[in-house]
C-alpha positions as CSV (number, residue, x, y, z in Angstrom):
1,M,-5.9,-2.3,-6.9
2,R,-3.6,-2.0,-3.9
3,I,-4.8,1.9,-2.6
4,L,-3.0,4.7,-0.3
5,V,-5.9,7.0,1.1
6,V,-4.0,9.6,3.1
7,E,-7.5,11.9,4.2
8,D,-7.4,13.4,7.8
9,E,-11.5,13.9,7.8
10,P,-11.7,10.8,10.2
11,T,-15.8,10.1,8.6
12,L,-14.4,10.6,5.3
13,Q,-11.3,8.5,5.4
14,A,-13.2,5.9,6.5
15,Q,-15.8,6.2,3.8
16,L,-13.2,6.2,1.2
17,V,-12.1,2.9,2.9
18,T,-14.9,1.1,3.3
19,A,-16.0,2.2,-0.5
20,L,-12.3,0.8,-1.7
21,Q,-12.8,-2.1,-0.2
22,A,-16.2,-3.2,-1.0
23,A,-14.9,-2.3,-4.9
24,G,-12.4,-5.4,-4.0
25,H,-9.2,-2.6,-3.2
26,V,-6.3,-3.0,-0.7
27,V,-6.1,0.3,1.1
28,D,-3.8,1.3,3.6
29,S,-4.6,4.7,4.8
30,A,-2.8,7.9,6.7
31,A,-4.5,10.9,8.7
32,D,-1.8,13.4,8.4
33,G,1.1,14.1,5.2
34,E,4.4,13.3,7.2
35,Q,2.9,9.5,7.7
36,G,1.2,9.7,3.9
37,H,4.6,10.6,2.6
38,Y,6.3,7.6,4.2
39,L,3.8,5.0,3.5
40,G,4.0,6.4,-0.3
41,S,7.5,5.5,0.0
42,V,8.4,2.7,1.2
43,E,5.2,0.4,0.0
44,H,4.0,0.1,-3.9
45,F,0.4,1.6,-4.3
46,D,-1.1,1.6,-7.7
47,A,-3.0,4.7,-7.0
48,V,-3.1,7.5,-4.1
49,V,-6.2,9.3,-3.1
50,L,-5.2,12.3,-1.6
51,D,-6.5,14.8,0.1
52,L,-4.1,18.7,0.2
53,G,-5.4,20.5,3.3
54,L,-3.6,17.9,5.4
55,P,-1.6,18.5,9.2
56,V,2.0,18.4,9.4
57,M,2.4,18.3,5.5
58,D,0.5,19.5,3.0
59,G,-0.8,17.1,0.1
60,I,0.9,19.4,-2.6
61,S,4.6,18.7,0.0
62,V,3.8,14.8,0.1
63,L,3.0,15.0,-3.9
64,K,6.4,16.9,-5.0
65,R,8.4,14.4,-2.8
66,W,7.2,11.0,-3.9
67,R,7.6,12.8,-7.4
68,A,11.1,14.0,-7.2
69,E,12.1,10.5,-5.1
70,G,11.1,9.0,-8.8
71,L,7.8,7.9,-7.6
72,T,5.4,7.3,-10.3
73,M,2.1,5.6,-8.9
74,P,-1.0,7.9,-10.3
75,V,-2.7,10.4,-7.8
76,L,-5.8,11.7,-7.6
77,I,-5.9,14.5,-5.1
78,L,-9.3,15.7,-2.6
79,T,-9.4,19.4,-2.7
80,A,-12.3,21.1,-0.2
81,R,-12.3,24.7,-2.9
82,D,-13.2,24.8,-6.2
83,H,-10.7,27.3,-6.9
84,W,-8.7,26.9,-10.6
85,Y,-5.5,27.7,-9.1
86,E,-5.6,24.9,-6.4
87,K,-6.7,22.2,-9.7
88,V,-3.4,23.8,-11.4
89,A,-0.9,24.0,-8.5
90,G,-1.8,19.5,-8.2
91,I,-1.5,19.1,-11.6
92,D,1.6,21.0,-11.9
93,A,2.3,19.0,-8.5
94,G,2.4,15.8,-10.5
95,A,-0.8,14.5,-9.4
96,D,-3.0,13.0,-12.2
97,D,-6.8,13.5,-11.7
98,Y,-8.9,15.3,-9.0
99,L,-12.2,15.2,-7.5
100,T,-13.9,18.4,-5.6
101,K,-14.9,17.6,-2.6
102,P,-18.0,16.8,-1.6
103,F,-18.4,14.0,-4.2
104,H,-20.2,11.3,-5.1
105,M,-18.0,7.4,-4.0
106,E,-19.2,6.4,-7.9
107,E,-17.2,9.2,-9.2
108,L,-14.5,8.7,-7.0
109,L,-14.1,4.9,-8.6
110,A,-14.3,6.2,-11.8
111,R,-12.0,7.7,-12.4
112,L,-9.7,5.5,-10.4
113,R,-10.5,2.7,-13.2
114,A,-9.7,5.5,-15.6
115,L,-6.7,5.9,-13.8
116,N,-5.9,2.4,-13.4
117,R,-6.5,1.4,-17.3
118,R,-4.6,4.8,-18.2
119,T,-2.0,4.2,-16.6
120,G,-1.2,0.4,-17.2
121,A,-1.9,-0.1,-13.3
122,H,-3.7,-3.8,-14.5
123,A,0.0,-4.8,-15.6
124,S,1.9,-3.8,-11.9
125,A,3.7,-6.2,-10.0
126,Q,3.2,-10.3,-9.3
127,W,5.3,-11.9,-7.3
128,Q,6.1,-15.5,-7.1
129,C,8.8,-17.9,-5.2
130,G,7.7,-21.1,-5.5
131,P,4.5,-22.3,-4.6
132,V,3.8,-18.9,-4.0
133,V,1.8,-16.1,-6.0
134,M,1.1,-12.8,-4.2
135,D,-0.5,-10.3,-6.8
136,T,0.0,-7.0,-5.2
137,V,-3.4,-5.4,-7.5
138,S,-6.6,-7.7,-6.2
139,G,-4.5,-8.7,-2.8
140,R,-4.7,-12.3,-3.6
141,V,-2.2,-14.4,-2.6
142,L,-2.5,-18.2,-4.0
143,V,-0.2,-21.3,-2.7
144,N,-0.6,-24.4,-5.1
145,E,-3.3,-22.0,-7.4
146,Q,-5.5,-22.0,-3.8
147,P,-6.1,-18.6,-2.8
148,L,-4.8,-18.2,1.2
149,S,-6.5,-16.2,3.4
150,L,-4.5,-13.7,4.8
151,T,-4.7,-10.5,7.5
152,S,-3.6,-7.2,6.9
153,H,-0.2,-7.1,8.8
154,E,0.6,-11.0,8.1
155,Y,-0.3,-9.5,4.5
156,K,1.6,-7.2,4.6
157,V,5.0,-9.1,6.2
158,L,3.8,-11.6,3.0
159,E,4.8,-8.6,0.8
160,V,8.4,-7.8,2.3
161,L,9.4,-11.0,1.8
162,M,7.8,-11.6,-1.4
163,R,9.6,-8.9,-2.9
164,Q,13.2,-10.1,-1.5
165,P,13.2,-13.8,-2.0
166,G,16.2,-15.5,-1.1
167,E,17.6,-11.8,0.4
168,V,17.6,-11.7,4.4
169,V,15.6,-9.0,5.6
170,S,15.9,-7.7,9.3
171,R,13.0,-7.5,11.8
172,S,13.4,-3.7,12.0
173,A,12.3,-3.6,7.9
174,L,9.5,-6.2,8.9
175,I,8.7,-3.9,11.8
176,D,8.3,-0.3,9.5
177,A,6.3,-2.2,7.4
178,I,3.6,-3.3,9.4
179,Y,3.8,0.1,11.9
180,A,5.0,3.0,9.5
181,Q,5.4,5.9,11.9
182,D,3.3,4.2,14.6
183,G,5.2,5.4,17.8
184,D,3.8,1.8,19.4
185,R,5.8,-0.7,17.9
186,D,6.1,-4.4,19.0
187,S,8.9,-6.1,18.3
188,N,7.7,-9.4,19.5
189,T,4.6,-9.0,18.1
190,I,6.6,-10.5,14.4
191,D,7.5,-13.5,15.4
192,V,3.5,-13.6,16.0
193,F,3.1,-12.9,12.1
194,I,6.1,-14.9,11.8
195,A,4.1,-17.9,13.4
196,R,0.7,-17.2,11.7
197,L,2.1,-17.7,8.5
198,R,4.7,-20.5,8.4
199,R,1.0,-22.5,9.7
200,K,-0.7,-21.4,6.2
201,L,2.2,-21.2,4.0
202,P,4.4,-24.0,2.8
203,E,6.4,-26.4,5.7
204,G,10.3,-24.5,5.9
205,F,8.7,-21.3,3.2
206,I,10.3,-18.7,5.9
207,E,13.4,-19.5,6.8
208,T,15.1,-17.6,10.1
209,V,18.6,-16.5,10.5
210,R,19.3,-16.4,13.7
211,G,20.8,-12.6,15.1
212,M,19.4,-11.2,11.1
213,G,16.0,-12.1,9.9
214,Y,14.0,-14.0,7.4
215,R,14.5,-14.8,4.3
216,L,11.5,-17.2,1.8
217,A,13.7,-20.6,0.8
218,T,13.9,-20.1,-3.0
219,N,13.9,-23.3,-3.2
220,N,10.9,-24.9,-2.2
221,D,9.2,-26.4,-4.7
222,N,5.8,-28.0,-2.3
């Protein structure tokens, strides 16, 4: 699965990311509610681990906004206090499950597996364009049925393009996908990631549309 972790405590966030990656998941993370809301709104995730006590925007507000926007990905909330009303507030806001801190990582992984089974996330998006297949559940990319090794940024750039095969994707859209709300953006890095992807993908698979952006060649059958 591709999972978003929204947790402001650095040590716990790192532990969550490490454990989820070790379990075979693709993981993105955010340290405050505003960034977490943004990532959840513009990216596809199969599940979210969401802390309630977040800076900038609290977890309940984040969750309510997602549900108001029509986003239905399963959300497992984390709460530091074992108060029944806090759990009820989370469930009423649209959470699918909750854990009280401290918790065992094995329990969190088991609860995410249960959410996956209940929601059918195992059947979520798999995109194909010519010989390239991207599975957003496993995070795998295949070219002519052979696995392709990509960095996280390369994966994100390709994911945006794969969502819209044959359509032009602007540089700004690609920058948003990579950096989210990070203020330290460098548009020149897009050229670097596109160049790297072109070396790994079939020739002519990514086309440059001068002055507009990039698109995938839908007639590429190599």
